[in-house]
PDB file of N, CA, C and O in Angstrom:
ATOM      1  N   UNK A   1     -12.676  -5.360 -23.033  1.00  0.00           N
ATOM      2  CA  UNK A   1     -12.431  -4.214 -22.210  1.00  0.00           C
ATOM      3  C   UNK A   1     -13.736  -3.575 -21.768  1.00  0.00           C
ATOM      4  O   UNK A   1     -13.846  -3.152 -20.617  1.00  0.00           O
ATOM      5  N   UNK A   2     -14.718  -3.491 -22.636  1.00  0.00           N
ATOM      6  CA  UNK A   2     -15.999  -2.898 -22.292  1.00  0.00           C
ATOM      7  C   UNK A   2     -16.644  -3.669 -21.155  1.00  0.00           C
ATOM      8  O   UNK A   2     -17.239  -3.081 -20.252  1.00  0.00           O
ATOM      9  N   UNK A   3     -16.522  -4.982 -21.205  1.00  0.00           N
ATOM     10  CA  UNK A   3     -17.083  -5.834 -20.161  1.00  0.00           C
ATOM     11  C   UNK A   3     -16.396  -5.538 -18.826  1.00  0.00           C
ATOM     12  O   UNK A   3     -17.053  -5.475 -17.787  1.00  0.00           O
ATOM     13  N   UNK A   4     -15.084  -5.359 -18.858  1.00  0.00           N
ATOM     14  CA  UNK A   4     -14.329  -5.072 -17.642  1.00  0.00           C
ATOM     15  C   UNK A   4     -14.752  -3.736 -17.035  1.00  0.00           C
ATOM     16  O   UNK A   4     -14.927  -3.635 -15.821  1.00  0.00           O
ATOM     17  N   UNK A   5     -14.916  -2.719 -17.868  1.00  0.00           N
ATOM     18  CA  UNK A   5     -15.323  -1.403 -17.382  1.00  0.00           C
ATOM     19  C   UNK A   5     -16.732  -1.469 -16.810  1.00  0.00           C
ATOM     20  O   UNK A   5     -17.016  -0.860 -15.779  1.00  0.00           O
ATOM     21  N   UNK A   6     -17.591  -2.187 -17.458  1.00  0.00           N
ATOM     22  CA  UNK A   6     -18.968  -2.332 -16.974  1.00  0.00           C
ATOM     23  C   UNK A   6     -18.982  -3.000 -15.596  1.00  0.00           C
ATOM     24  O   UNK A   6     -19.727  -2.592 -14.705  1.00  0.00           O
ATOM     25  N   UNK A   7     -18.153  -4.027 -15.436  1.00  0.00           N
ATOM     26  CA  UNK A   7     -18.070  -4.710 -14.143  1.00  0.00           C
ATOM     27  C   UNK A   7     -17.535  -3.777 -13.066  1.00  0.00           C
ATOM     28  O   UNK A   7     -18.006  -3.811 -11.930  1.00  0.00           O
ATOM     29  N   UNK A   8     -16.556  -2.943 -13.408  1.00  0.00           N
ATOM     30  CA  UNK A   8     -16.008  -2.006 -12.443  1.00  0.00           C
ATOM     31  C   UNK A   8     -17.056  -0.970 -12.030  1.00  0.00           C
ATOM     32  O   UNK A   8     -17.149  -0.613 -10.856  1.00  0.00           O
ATOM     33  N   UNK A   9     -17.826  -0.499 -12.973  1.00  0.00           N
ATOM     34  CA  UNK A   9     -18.849   0.509 -12.670  1.00  0.00           C
ATOM     35  C   UNK A   9     -19.955  -0.045 -11.779  1.00  0.00           C
ATOM     36  O   UNK A   9     -20.592   0.711 -11.045  1.00  0.00           O
ATOM     37  N   UNK A  10     -20.189  -1.340 -11.834  1.00  0.00           N
ATOM     38  CA  UNK A  10     -21.226  -1.959 -11.015  1.00  0.00           C
ATOM     39  C   UNK A  10     -20.790  -2.127  -9.562  1.00  0.00           C
ATOM     40  O   UNK A  10     -21.631  -2.316  -8.683  1.00  0.00           O
ATOM     41  N   UNK A  11     -19.493  -2.060  -9.303  1.00  0.00           N
ATOM     42  CA  UNK A  11     -18.985  -2.250  -7.946  1.00  0.00           C
ATOM     43  C   UNK A  11     -19.221  -0.990  -7.115  1.00  0.00           C
ATOM     44  O   UNK A  11     -19.324   0.118  -7.642  1.00  0.00           O
ATOM     45  N   UNK A  12     -19.302  -1.193  -5.805  1.00  0.00           N
ATOM     46  CA  UNK A  12     -19.477  -0.056  -4.910  1.00  0.00           C
ATOM     47  C   UNK A  12     -18.149   0.695  -4.777  1.00  0.00           C
ATOM     48  O   UNK A  12     -17.090   0.186  -5.146  1.00  0.00           O
ATOM     49  N   UNK A  13     -18.230   1.894  -4.252  1.00  0.00           N
ATOM     50  CA  UNK A  13     -17.034   2.704  -4.069  1.00  0.00           C
ATOM     51  C   UNK A  13     -16.051   2.015  -3.136  1.00  0.00           C
ATOM     52  O   UNK A  13     -14.844   2.029  -3.376  1.00  0.00           O
ATOM     53  N   UNK A  14     -16.564   1.418  -2.082  1.00  0.00           N
ATOM     54  CA  UNK A  14     -15.699   0.721  -1.122  1.00  0.00           C
ATOM     55  C   UNK A  14     -14.962  -0.433  -1.795  1.00  0.00           C
ATOM     56  O   UNK A  14     -13.767  -0.624  -1.565  1.00  0.00           O
ATOM     57  N   UNK A  15     -15.661  -1.198  -2.617  1.00  0.00           N
ATOM     58  CA  UNK A  15     -15.034  -2.321  -3.325  1.00  0.00           C
ATOM     59  C   UNK A  15     -13.950  -1.831  -4.285  1.00  0.00           C
ATOM     60  O   UNK A  15     -12.896  -2.453  -4.417  1.00  0.00           O
ATOM     61  N   UNK A  16     -14.225  -0.708  -4.955  1.00  0.00           N
ATOM     62  CA  UNK A  16     -13.237  -0.159  -5.890  1.00  0.00           C
ATOM     63  C   UNK A  16     -11.979   0.293  -5.158  1.00  0.00           C
ATOM     64  O   UNK A  16     -10.866   0.075  -5.637  1.00  0.00           O
ATOM     65  N   UNK A  17     -12.153   0.920  -4.002  1.00  0.00           N
ATOM     66  CA  UNK A  17     -10.992   1.374  -3.240  1.00  0.00           C
ATOM     67  C   UNK A  17     -10.174   0.181  -2.752  1.00  0.00           C
ATOM     68  O   UNK A  17      -8.944   0.222  -2.767  1.00  0.00           O
ATOM     69  N   UNK A  18     -10.849  -0.873  -2.322  1.00  0.00           N
ATOM     70  CA  UNK A  18     -10.144  -2.083  -1.880  1.00  0.00           C
ATOM     71  C   UNK A  18      -9.364  -2.712  -3.033  1.00  0.00           C
ATOM     72  O   UNK A  18      -8.220  -3.132  -2.861  1.00  0.00           O
ATOM     73  N   UNK A  19      -9.987  -2.776  -4.204  1.00  0.00           N
ATOM     74  CA  UNK A  19      -9.300  -3.349  -5.364  1.00  0.00           C
ATOM     75  C   UNK A  19      -8.133  -2.468  -5.797  1.00  0.00           C
ATOM     76  O   UNK A  19      -7.092  -2.972  -6.216  1.00  0.00           O
ATOM     77  N   UNK A  20      -8.306  -1.166  -5.696  1.00  0.00           N
ATOM     78  CA  UNK A  20      -7.231  -0.232  -6.027  1.00  0.00           C
ATOM     79  C   UNK A  20      -6.029  -0.454  -5.115  1.00  0.00           C
ATOM     80  O   UNK A  20      -4.894  -0.501  -5.588  1.00  0.00           O
ATOM     81  N   UNK A  21      -6.266  -0.590  -3.825  1.00  0.00           N
ATOM     82  CA  UNK A  21      -5.178  -0.849  -2.880  1.00  0.00           C
ATOM     83  C   UNK A  21      -4.478  -2.167  -3.191  1.00  0.00           C
ATOM     84  O   UNK A  21      -3.251  -2.252  -3.150  1.00  0.00           O
ATOM     85  N   UNK A  22      -5.263  -3.188  -3.499  1.00  0.00           N
ATOM     86  CA  UNK A  22      -4.700  -4.501  -3.817  1.00  0.00           C
ATOM     87  C   UNK A  22      -3.840  -4.437  -5.079  1.00  0.00           C
ATOM     88  O   UNK A  22      -2.744  -4.997  -5.120  1.00  0.00           O
ATOM     89  N   UNK A  23      -4.341  -3.754  -6.103  1.00  0.00           N
ATOM     90  CA  UNK A  23      -3.596  -3.649  -7.360  1.00  0.00           C
ATOM     91  C   UNK A  23      -2.305  -2.853  -7.188  1.00  0.00           C
ATOM     92  O   UNK A  23      -1.270  -3.204  -7.755  1.00  0.00           O
ATOM     93  N   UNK A  24      -2.373  -1.781  -6.404  1.00  0.00           N
ATOM     94  CA  UNK A  24      -1.168  -0.980  -6.179  1.00  0.00           C
ATOM     95  C   UNK A  24      -0.097  -1.810  -5.463  1.00  0.00           C
ATOM     96  O   UNK A  24       1.082  -1.746  -5.810  1.00  0.00           O
ATOM     97  N   UNK A  25      -0.520  -2.586  -4.460  1.00  0.00           N
ATOM     98  CA  UNK A  25       0.434  -3.430  -3.736  1.00  0.00           C
ATOM     99  C   UNK A  25       1.021  -4.494  -4.664  1.00  0.00           C
ATOM    100  O   UNK A  25       2.218  -4.777  -4.614  1.00  0.00           O
ATOM    101  N   UNK A  26       0.186  -5.071  -5.498  1.00  0.00           N
ATOM    102  CA  UNK A  26       0.649  -6.098  -6.442  1.00  0.00           C
ATOM    103  C   UNK A  26       1.610  -5.502  -7.462  1.00  0.00           C
ATOM    104  O   UNK A  26       2.588  -6.144  -7.844  1.00  0.00           O
ATOM    105  N   UNK A  27       1.338  -4.281  -7.904  1.00  0.00           N
ATOM    106  CA  UNK A  27       2.216  -3.612  -8.859  1.00  0.00           C
ATOM    107  C   UNK A  27       3.586  -3.342  -8.243  1.00  0.00           C
ATOM    108  O   UNK A  27       4.613  -3.544  -8.891  1.00  0.00           O
ATOM    109  N   UNK A  28       3.599  -2.891  -7.004  1.00  0.00           N
ATOM    110  CA  UNK A  28       4.868  -2.648  -6.314  1.00  0.00           C
ATOM    111  C   UNK A  28       5.659  -3.943  -6.181  1.00  0.00           C
ATOM    112  O   UNK A  28       6.868  -3.966  -6.412  1.00  0.00           O
ATOM    113  N   UNK A  29       4.981  -5.005  -5.814  1.00  0.00           N
ATOM    114  CA  UNK A  29       5.637  -6.304  -5.671  1.00  0.00           C
ATOM    115  C   UNK A  29       6.214  -6.782  -7.003  1.00  0.00           C
ATOM    116  O   UNK A  29       7.339  -7.279  -7.059  1.00  0.00           O
ATOM    117  N   UNK A  30       5.439  -6.629  -8.066  1.00  0.00           N
ATOM    118  CA  UNK A  30       5.890  -7.054  -9.389  1.00  0.00           C
ATOM    119  C   UNK A  30       7.093  -6.236  -9.848  1.00  0.00           C
ATOM    120  O   UNK A  30       8.040  -6.780 -10.417  1.00  0.00           O
ATOM    121  N   UNK A  31       7.054  -4.931  -9.598  1.00  0.00           N
ATOM    122  CA  UNK A  31       8.183  -4.080  -9.982  1.00  0.00           C
ATOM    123  C   UNK A  31       9.438  -4.434  -9.191  1.00  0.00           C
ATOM    124  O   UNK A  31      10.543  -4.449  -9.732  1.00  0.00           O
ATOM    125  N   UNK A  32       9.252  -4.719  -7.906  1.00  0.00           N
ATOM    126  CA  UNK A  32      10.428  -5.051  -7.097  1.00  0.00           C
ATOM    127  C   UNK A  32      11.055  -6.371  -7.553  1.00  0.00           C
ATOM    128  O   UNK A  32      12.276  -6.525  -7.511  1.00  0.00           O
ATOM    129  N   UNK A  33      10.234  -7.310  -7.982  1.00  0.00           N
ATOM    130  CA  UNK A  33      10.771  -8.565  -8.520  1.00  0.00           C
ATOM    131  C   UNK A  33      11.579  -8.306  -9.779  1.00  0.00           C
ATOM    132  O   UNK A  33      12.623  -8.921  -9.994  1.00  0.00           O
ATOM    133  N   UNK A  34      11.095  -7.396 -10.607  1.00  0.00           N
ATOM    134  CA  UNK A  34      11.785  -7.083 -11.849  1.00  0.00           C
ATOM    135  C   UNK A  34      13.128  -6.423 -11.567  1.00  0.00           C
ATOM    136  O   UNK A  34      14.135  -6.762 -12.189  1.00  0.00           O
ATOM    137  N   UNK A  35      13.141  -5.485 -10.631  1.00  0.00           N
ATOM    138  CA  UNK A  35      14.370  -4.777 -10.290  1.00  0.00           C
ATOM    139  C   UNK A  35      15.386  -5.725  -9.660  1.00  0.00           C
ATOM    140  O   UNK A  35      16.591  -5.580  -9.870  1.00  0.00           O
ATOM    141  N   UNK A  36      14.899  -6.693  -8.889  1.00  0.00           N
ATOM    142  CA  UNK A  36      15.791  -7.641  -8.222  1.00  0.00           C
ATOM    143  C   UNK A  36      16.434  -8.613  -9.208  1.00  0.00           C
ATOM    144  O   UNK A  36      17.290  -9.411  -8.825  1.00  0.00           O
ATOM    145  N   UNK A  37      16.034  -8.549 -10.453  1.00  0.00           N
ATOM    146  CA  UNK A  37      16.661  -9.393 -11.458  1.00  0.00           C
ATOM    147  C   UNK A  37      15.859 -10.619 -11.813  1.00  0.00           C
ATOM    148  O   UNK A  37      16.306 -11.451 -12.603  1.00  0.00           O
ATOM    149  N   UNK A  38      14.694 -10.740 -11.245  1.00  0.00           N
ATOM    150  CA  UNK A  38      13.864 -11.900 -11.529  1.00  0.00           C
ATOM    151  C   UNK A  38      13.268 -11.879 -12.918  1.00  0.00           C
ATOM    152  O   UNK A  38      12.987 -12.930 -13.494  1.00  0.00           O
ATOM    153  N   UNK A  39      13.073 -10.701 -13.457  1.00  0.00           N
ATOM    154  CA  UNK A  39      12.465 -10.589 -14.771  1.00  0.00           C
ATOM    155  C   UNK A  39      10.995 -10.929 -14.726  1.00  0.00           C
ATOM    156  O   UNK A  39      10.502 -11.436 -13.719  1.00  0.00           O
ATOM    157  N   UNK A  40      10.309 -10.662 -15.783  1.00  0.00           N
ATOM    158  CA  UNK A  40       8.884 -10.956 -15.866  1.00  0.00           C
ATOM    159  C   UNK A  40       8.638 -12.017 -16.916  1.00  0.00           C
ATOM    160  O   UNK A  40       9.220 -11.987 -18.001  1.00  0.00           O
ATOM    161  N   UNK A  41       7.773 -12.949 -16.581  1.00  0.00           N
ATOM    162  CA  UNK A  41       7.402 -13.942 -17.577  1.00  0.00           C
ATOM    163  C   UNK A  41       6.433 -13.321 -18.579  1.00  0.00           C
ATOM    164  O   UNK A  41       6.504 -13.577 -19.781  1.00  0.00           O
ATOM    165  N   UNK A  42       5.535 -12.503 -18.056  1.00  0.00           N
ATOM    166  CA  UNK A  42       4.566 -11.822 -18.912  1.00  0.00           C
ATOM    167  C   UNK A  42       4.807 -10.326 -18.783  1.00  0.00           C
ATOM    168  O   UNK A  42       4.435  -9.709 -17.785  1.00  0.00           O
ATOM    169  N   UNK A  43       5.428  -9.754 -19.794  1.00  0.00           N
ATOM    170  CA  UNK A  43       5.807  -8.345 -19.716  1.00  0.00           C
ATOM    171  C   UNK A  43       4.598  -7.419 -19.754  1.00  0.00           C
ATOM    172  O   UNK A  43       4.688  -6.277 -19.301  1.00  0.00           O
ATOM    173  N   UNK A  44       3.491  -7.876 -20.273  1.00  0.00           N
ATOM    174  CA  UNK A  44       2.298  -7.037 -20.357  1.00  0.00           C
ATOM    175  C   UNK A  44       1.574  -6.939 -19.017  1.00  0.00           C
ATOM    176  O   UNK A  44       0.625  -6.168 -18.880  1.00  0.00           O
ATOM    177  N   UNK A  45       2.014  -7.712 -18.036  1.00  0.00           N
ATOM    178  CA  UNK A  45       1.350  -7.733 -16.737  1.00  0.00           C
ATOM    179  C   UNK A  45       1.373  -6.362 -16.072  1.00  0.00           C
ATOM    180  O   UNK A  45       0.344  -5.906 -15.574  1.00  0.00           O
ATOM    181  N   UNK A  46       2.516  -5.701 -16.054  1.00  0.00           N
ATOM    182  CA  UNK A  46       2.634  -4.382 -15.434  1.00  0.00           C
ATOM    183  C   UNK A  46       1.758  -3.382 -16.172  1.00  0.00           C
ATOM    184  O   UNK A  46       1.073  -2.574 -15.546  1.00  0.00           O
ATOM    185  N   UNK A  47       1.778  -3.431 -17.470  1.00  0.00           N
ATOM    186  CA  UNK A  47       0.981  -2.513 -18.276  1.00  0.00           C
ATOM    187  C   UNK A  47      -0.506  -2.698 -18.004  1.00  0.00           C
ATOM    188  O   UNK A  47      -1.235  -1.715 -17.864  1.00  0.00           O
ATOM    189  N   UNK A  48      -0.963  -3.940 -17.928  1.00  0.00           N
ATOM    190  CA  UNK A  48      -2.370  -4.207 -17.662  1.00  0.00           C
ATOM    191  C   UNK A  48      -2.776  -3.746 -16.269  1.00  0.00           C
ATOM    192  O   UNK A  48      -3.874  -3.220 -16.087  1.00  0.00           O
ATOM    193  N   UNK A  49      -1.899  -3.939 -15.283  1.00  0.00           N
ATOM    194  CA  UNK A  49      -2.211  -3.486 -13.923  1.00  0.00           C
ATOM    195  C   UNK A  49      -2.315  -1.961 -13.878  1.00  0.00           C
ATOM    196  O   UNK A  49      -3.222  -1.417 -13.249  1.00  0.00           O
ATOM    197  N   UNK A  50      -1.388  -1.277 -14.543  1.00  0.00           N
ATOM    198  CA  UNK A  50      -1.421   0.185 -14.562  1.00  0.00           C
ATOM    199  C   UNK A  50      -2.693   0.695 -15.219  1.00  0.00           C
ATOM    200  O   UNK A  50      -3.284   1.671 -14.756  1.00  0.00           O
ATOM    201  N   UNK A  51      -3.110   0.053 -16.275  1.00  0.00           N
ATOM    202  CA  UNK A  51      -4.334   0.480 -16.961  1.00  0.00           C
ATOM    203  C   UNK A  51      -5.576   0.223 -16.118  1.00  0.00           C
ATOM    204  O   UNK A  51      -6.500   1.037 -16.103  1.00  0.00           O
ATOM    205  N   UNK A  52      -5.597  -0.904 -15.418  1.00  0.00           N
ATOM    206  CA  UNK A  52      -6.738  -1.203 -14.549  1.00  0.00           C
ATOM    207  C   UNK A  52      -6.805  -0.197 -13.388  1.00  0.00           C
ATOM    208  O   UNK A  52      -7.890   0.238 -13.002  1.00  0.00           O
ATOM    209  N   UNK A  53      -5.647   0.165 -12.839  1.00  0.00           N
ATOM    210  CA  UNK A  53      -5.607   1.186 -11.791  1.00  0.00           C
ATOM    211  C   UNK A  53      -6.154   2.505 -12.329  1.00  0.00           C
ATOM    212  O   UNK A  53      -6.927   3.182 -11.651  1.00  0.00           O
ATOM    213  N   UNK A  54      -5.755   2.867 -13.539  1.00  0.00           N
ATOM    214  CA  UNK A  54      -6.227   4.113 -14.143  1.00  0.00           C
ATOM    215  C   UNK A  54      -7.740   4.086 -14.353  1.00  0.00           C
ATOM    216  O   UNK A  54      -8.414   5.093 -14.137  1.00  0.00           O
ATOM    217  N   UNK A  55      -8.270   2.953 -14.768  1.00  0.00           N
ATOM    218  CA  UNK A  55      -9.720   2.840 -14.960  1.00  0.00           C
ATOM    219  C   UNK A  55     -10.468   3.027 -13.639  1.00  0.00           C
ATOM    220  O   UNK A  55     -11.482   3.722 -13.578  1.00  0.00           O
ATOM    221  N   UNK A  56      -9.950   2.398 -12.591  1.00  0.00           N
ATOM    222  CA  UNK A  56     -10.587   2.515 -11.281  1.00  0.00           C
ATOM    223  C   UNK A  56     -10.526   3.959 -10.799  1.00  0.00           C
ATOM    224  O   UNK A  56     -11.517   4.482 -10.289  1.00  0.00           O
ATOM    225  N   UNK A  57      -9.377   4.606 -10.953  1.00  0.00           N
ATOM    226  CA  UNK A  57      -9.246   5.999 -10.536  1.00  0.00           C
ATOM    227  C   UNK A  57     -10.203   6.900 -11.301  1.00  0.00           C
ATOM    228  O   UNK A  57     -10.779   7.822 -10.724  1.00  0.00           O
ATOM    229  N   UNK A  58     -10.378   6.646 -12.585  1.00  0.00           N
ATOM    230  CA  UNK A  58     -11.302   7.433 -13.395  1.00  0.00           C
ATOM    231  C   UNK A  58     -12.725   7.305 -12.877  1.00  0.00           C
ATOM    232  O   UNK A  58     -13.434   8.303 -12.747  1.00  0.00           O
ATOM    233  N   UNK A  59     -13.144   6.089 -12.584  1.00  0.00           N
ATOM    234  CA  UNK A  59     -14.500   5.856 -12.083  1.00  0.00           C
ATOM    235  C   UNK A  59     -14.684   6.536 -10.729  1.00  0.00           C
ATOM    236  O   UNK A  59     -15.723   7.146 -10.477  1.00  0.00           O
ATOM    237  N   UNK A  60     -13.684   6.435  -9.860  1.00  0.00           N
ATOM    238  CA  UNK A  60     -13.781   7.068  -8.551  1.00  0.00           C
ATOM    239  C   UNK A  60     -13.850   8.591  -8.667  1.00  0.00           C
ATOM    240  O   UNK A  60     -14.579   9.239  -7.916  1.00  0.00           O
ATOM    241  N   UNK A  61     -13.102   9.157  -9.596  1.00  0.00           N
ATOM    242  CA  UNK A  61     -13.138  10.609  -9.795  1.00  0.00           C
ATOM    243  C   UNK A  61     -14.494  11.042 -10.351  1.00  0.00           C
ATOM    244  O   UNK A  61     -15.006  12.100  -9.983  1.00  0.00           O
ATOM    245  N   UNK A  62     -15.068  10.242 -11.222  1.00  0.00           N
ATOM    246  CA  UNK A  62     -16.400  10.546 -11.744  1.00  0.00           C
ATOM    247  C   UNK A  62     -17.452  10.561 -10.629  1.00  0.00           C
ATOM    248  O   UNK A  62     -18.418  11.322 -10.677  1.00  0.00           O
ATOM    249  N   UNK A  63     -17.241   9.704  -9.628  1.00  0.00           N
ATOM    250  CA  UNK A  63     -18.165   9.627  -8.492  1.00  0.00           C
ATOM    251  C   UNK A  63     -17.881  10.724  -7.470  1.00  0.00           C
ATOM    252  O   UNK A  63     -18.642  10.896  -6.517  1.00  0.00           O
ATOM    253  N   UNK A  64     -16.799  11.460  -7.660  1.00  0.00           N
ATOM    254  CA  UNK A  64     -16.467  12.557  -6.762  1.00  0.00           C
ATOM    255  C   UNK A  64     -15.723  12.140  -5.507  1.00  0.00           C
ATOM    256  O   UNK A  64     -15.724  12.867  -4.514  1.00  0.00           O
ATOM    257  N   UNK A  65     -15.087  10.978  -5.542  1.00  0.00           N
ATOM    258  CA  UNK A  65     -14.340  10.477  -4.397  1.00  0.00           C
ATOM    259  C   UNK A  65     -12.957  11.121  -4.408  1.00  0.00           C
ATOM    260  O   UNK A  65     -12.265  11.117  -5.426  1.00  0.00           O
ATOM    261  N   UNK A  66     -12.567  11.669  -3.268  1.00  0.00           N
ATOM    262  CA  UNK A  66     -11.235  12.265  -3.127  1.00  0.00           C
ATOM    263  C   UNK A  66     -10.316  11.239  -2.478  1.00  0.00           C
ATOM    264  O   UNK A  66     -10.622  10.704  -1.413  1.00  0.00           O
ATOM    265  N   UNK A  67      -9.190  10.971  -3.128  1.00  0.00           N
ATOM    266  CA  UNK A  67      -8.223  10.008  -2.574  1.00  0.00           C
ATOM    267  C   UNK A  67      -6.976  10.709  -2.098  1.00  0.00           C
ATOM    268  O   UNK A  67      -6.054  10.061  -1.604  1.00  0.00           O
TER     269      UNK A  67
END
């Protein structure tokens, strides 16, 4: 996890915002598959995506970026 946070902090603000948008879209898609009855093969996938989104938001807030 420390390695992941370090990698996120090294990215530019623009890159973080792009990754945030991508993760949010992927999370919506994954949730819609679950609701449609497809189920998840890896149940921790949603949890990991939510945590990664939270990490990115934290870094952006530390940088003073308003979303």
